[in-house]
N, C-alpha and C positions, 0 to 999 in steps of 0.2 A: 853618911856619917854611919856608924855600926850602935845595935842596938842600944842600953844603959839595961840589960835583959842579959842571959845566962844562955834567954831561950828566944833563937830569931821572932820578928816581928809576925803578931799576927796582921790579920786582914782590920784593918782601925779607917768606920768613914769620920770619924769626929773629925780627922787629919786629913781629912778630903780638899784637894788647891782646885780654886774653880777656877777658870775663864772660861769667860762666853766668846764665842765669834762675834766678831765685830760685821759685820757681814749678813746677810740671813737669808737664810737660798726659800724657792718660792712652795710651797708648797701644797702640795697636790690636789683637782680638786676632787667626791664626788664620785667623775663624769670617767678623774682618770684613773680611778681603784676601778671600776664596773665590772672590767673585762678579765677580773677575775686572780686572785693568791696576789705577793705582795706589791708591791710601785721597787723598782727599779730602785727609788727616793732615799736612803738615809737620810736623818734625822742632822740637823748642826750641831746637836753635837755628843758625846763615847765617852763613858770608863775605863781608867786603862788603870796597870797597878801590874808595879815588876813583883819576881819573889828571888832577891840570890840565896843565898845556903849560909851565907854569914850574914845579914844584915834580917833576913826575914822578908816581908812583902814592907813597901814602897808605901808614901804618900799612898792615894790612891788622886787619882784629878779624875776632873771634872774642864774637855775639851770641848778645842773643833775636832767633827769630826774629821779623821782623813789619813794615811798611811804611817806602818811605822816599820821600825829597818830590821830583822832577821839577817843571821850569818846562814848562810846557805846549809851547813852540816848542825843548823837543828835539832831533836831529837821529835818537830812531832813534822816536821821535813822527810824523814828516814826511815821512823815507823809509826807512827801516824797517834805521838802525846797525843790525841784531843776529845777534850770533852767540850760539849756542847748543848742547852736549852732550848726551850720557842717555849716562849706562853706574848699579855695579851692584856693590853691597860685597856679599859675603856672609857666615855665619857660618862658622867652620872649623867641625875638630872637635877643635879647644883653647878653641872659643869664643869662640876671635876674630877681628873685623872682617875679611877683605882684599879687593882686589880683583878684575880680572882687566885685566893689558892694559891698565892708565892708564896709561902709558909713549902711547900709541896715543892719545884722548882728548888728549890732552892738545897732540898737534902736530897734532893734527887744527882740536881751536879758534883754537890757533897761526897756521892756517892760514886757515879758514873769518873768523876776525877780518881777519884779512889781505886779499882778498877785498872786504871789507867799507871796508875801509881809516882804521879802525878801531886805537890806542894800543897798540902794540906789550906786551908783556909776557911773564916767562920761566918757560917750562912748566910746568919743572923745581920751585919754590918753590908753584904753586899749586897740583901735586901735594905738592904737603907741604902747605899749607893745608886740602886736602881730606881725608890722613889726620893734621891734631890732628880736625877738623868728626867724621869714622865716633865715628875717640874715645869723643870728649867726647856719642855721640847713641849710642853704642854699643848700649844697649837698643831702639835701635825698632829693630834690624837684622832680623827676622825669622828666630827657630834650627830655618826651615823645607828643606824639600825643596823645588827649584823658585820657592821663596823669595829676598828680595831686602828690599836695600833702594838705589829711585832713589837717581842723580844727578845732578842738574843744575847744571852753571856754564851760566855768561851774564856776556857784556860784551857793553854797551849806549850809545851816541857820546850822550851829552852837551850837548853846546853848543848854542845856548839861539838861531837862529838860523834865521831861513825860505830865507836861502838858502840852496840846491845846493853843502859844500861837503866837505868832510874833514870832519872833527872830530874838533879837536881835547883835549876831552875827555871825557872815563867816565865807567860805573863796573860794575865785576869782586862776581858777587857767587856765591857755592852753594849753594843748597835740594840740602835731600833729603824725602820719601820712601819712606813701606814701599809691597808693592808684591807679588800673588800672582803667579799664573799670568795673562798676560794675556788665558785664554781661557776658560770655565769648564772648557772639556773637551776633547781631541785628537778633534779632525774635522774634512779637506777643507776647507779654506775654496772656497768660489765670489769664482771674477773678472771683474770686468766690463771688456772692453776697450777705454777712454776710446779713440771714432776721433777727439774733434771739438775735442782737444789732446791738448799735452804737460805733461808734467807737466818737464818740463828741455830744452833744444836744446843742441850746438856752438859749444860758446866761452858758453855759459850758467855761471848755477850752479850748477847741480845733487849739480857730488861735492863744493859747502859745505854746511854746515850749519847754516847763515841764515831766517830769522822767510821771507824772500820767495818757499821755498823748495817751502812746509806752507801760506799762509793760499789760495794760488790751489786746492789741491786739495780744499779741503772741501768745494765747490759738487759736483763728481763724487763725490768722498767722498759723501755724501747719495745724489748721487741711484740708485749702483751701491747701497747698501745700500737707498731703494725698492723697487730693481724686485727684489728679493727677492736681495744678490748682499755678503762679504766687504765688497765694497773693488773698485779697480779696479785694474787693468793696465795698467801708462801703455806707450807704445809712439813708436817716433818714425819710422810708414808702419808693415810693418808688424814692423819689428825695437823685439822685448825688449827696456826695460829696467830696469825694477822693481815689483815688485806691490808694491802702498800704500805703507808707506815701511819695502819692507823688500824685501831682493834679493833677486833670486828663482835657482833652478838646478831640473838636468833629469840625472836617470840613463841615460846607454840601453846598454844591455846589445850587449858588438863581439862582431864577428864568432868570438872565437878566446873567448867567452866571461868576460872578463874591463869591467870596468864602467870606462864616462866620469861620470865629477862633470861637469855641466856652467852655465857660468855665463859672462853678459855681463865683454863685456875691459869698465873702469875708460877707461871711453872721452871723460871731462870732461862726459857728461853721465848716469854714474849716483857716489850716495855708497858711500864707501871704509870699506866692515862691519867695524868687527871684527870681530863676528861670522865673517864670509864672509868674508874672511881669516879667520878660525881655521879655519874647515870647509875648504876648498882646504886649508889646513898638517894637518891631519890626515887628511882623503883623503890624500894623496901619500905620510904614511907607512906608509897601510896599505896590508902587515904587515911591513916591510925593517923599519919603527926604531921602530912599536905599532899591536898587532894591535885592534880596534877590537872593541866589547862584543858581543855575540847575532853577529859574520861571520867566520864562515870566512879562514882563514891563505889558503883553500885564492882564496880571491877576493879578485883585484884591483880593484886604485881604479889610476884615471887621472885625474887630478884638470885642471882645462886651462880657461881663458878664452876666450871666442870668442861672432863678436854669432851670439846665437839669433832667428829667427824664426819669425812663426806657419804658415807655411807650410812651413817647412820642421818641424817641429813635427804637425801634419797628418798631412804622409806619414812619422815616423819612429812614430805612432801606427801607418798599414798598413801595416810595413813588421811594425810587434808588437815597437816596442825597446824604447818605455817603459817604461821597468821603476815609474820612480813622481817626481814632482815634486816640489816643496821651496818654502817660503822661510825664510827667521831674517833676524833680527835683534837688538837687545838690549833690546828688549821680548819681546818672543816663543821667543826661541831658535831652537827650530825649530819647525814649521809644515806641515803635509803641504799639499797641493792637491788638492780633486777635478779640476775645471778649469771652462774660461771661457767665456764668454759674447762671442764673439768677431762682429757685423755678425749676418745671419742663424744668425750658425753657430749650438752651444752642444757646446766641444769638450770627450769627453769622456779622465782619465788615466786608471789599472789605482789604486783606492785597496784600503787594507786593514782595511776597518770604519773607527769608528770609531778608525780607530793610525797608527800611522808606521812607512811601508816600514823596511824591512829593514836602509838605508844611511843611511835621513836618521832613522832609531831608536841606532843604532846611537854615532851624530858624535851627536845626540845627550846622550842620553847622558852618553860625553868631555868634553862640552865642561864639563854641570854634574858632572861628579866633578873639570876645577881647577879649576871654579869654586871649586866647596865649598874646596878644597883636598885632596876623597880620595883626585886621582889628581897627583903631581907631573908642569909637563911644560912644561920650556924657558922655565921661572924667570915664569909670564903668570900662574902668581895672586900675589901682594903680599899680606903682611903691610900689615894700619896703622898697627902697634906695634913 
């Protein structure tokens, strides 16, 4: 039925149609999730809504997870008009699920969808639907530290044409899967610096979470692993951008004994990670507004965004200034970096056995405490109910 307004209808969570599954699937055990990464099992339900240029957004549905049908000429297949997000739900001390800074995921999804000219949607209404979905499927949220329910909202263009044109129709859905720690154990990562390709370029789409930023990196990731490394370090010339699909950080000792916590700036080639922003904020807060676990109040941190280059890393190592190097992201949270293979060189950083360094460990512990509701901080942990 056409909208009563002259404008296409916006996404409206109050119109949701809920159809519960008649048979519930078995939930993977914690042992099943111990192998690292995400489960292959999706939760019982999903959110689904469609957009057409006349009526706008349909009444959203929460329904049993399952397949849907698309025309072969849909623009998502032909021209990668796809945008997505990665976020997580955690079990709080009260046993109820909660999200971590979800409004930032919704804003980033809206920006990413706009970059590939997909129909706009109301991010606040989508967040309401996600909260309702997680509440319905809350038995899937693992109740163990470092475990979570991974949530994947996605929007794709469904206009059926081989013409290169804006998709005026779309499909939006949200699916979830439980996950354990991304790596089986904490160990320093080995990175292979790609010198024959780039992940993103100035004026490109590197700051958006869209499909075309990921598929073209897989061949190089495969090659890095075949050479004995964990993933690529992505460069622009000798300038560092991202570590695999994570944001790169380095901790340097200053002349006055304080520590700098540095990461490359958001210049359009780097995804503005929610974990990245949180790490910068927490580092700035220590020790004046928050004392990070395991760090002395005498240890002052100075977080900053600045360009980082490979020659600088080498020079800082020679000077003995490098305290630790690590990467952050939604999936991994915080992971140490042990070395970078760069051309004929192997740049080795200080490590702490199979453990995080003092700063990254403190940041990881604090962010997990916030995510799981054990430490209240600036409204970052948001209950679903």
